[in-house]
C-alpha angles and dihedrals in degrees: 000000000000115000098320099092105095142335093264094046093048089050090053092043111135094013098098094072089059091058107102103157120093112275129201110197127189121192132176114219090210093053111137093188105050122019111240087228088073090064089048090053092049087050093051096044101042116102097216132067112295134194112193120191115187113188111210096212096027124126126206105346084346089274089156091057102039091135089068095063109018096095092043092050091048090050088048092052092046089052090049090051094043096237129132117272117242 
């Protein structure tokens, strides 16, 4: 895939290895705007810790299936901030 995919992805090519902060990525596998494999690539190339959630029946950013990752993302953020989970 490399840096050929799309204009935005080409512009960001080579940036992911510079990301060292924790990342929580959500991708919908039915996204017609941005291929979910782009999130997979960022997760693979980033230098910091990454949590990738790929929602099988999710559309763009899995906005149609937010209930499938909302609690997980809240727990992830609580962990990153060092606060107790609800």
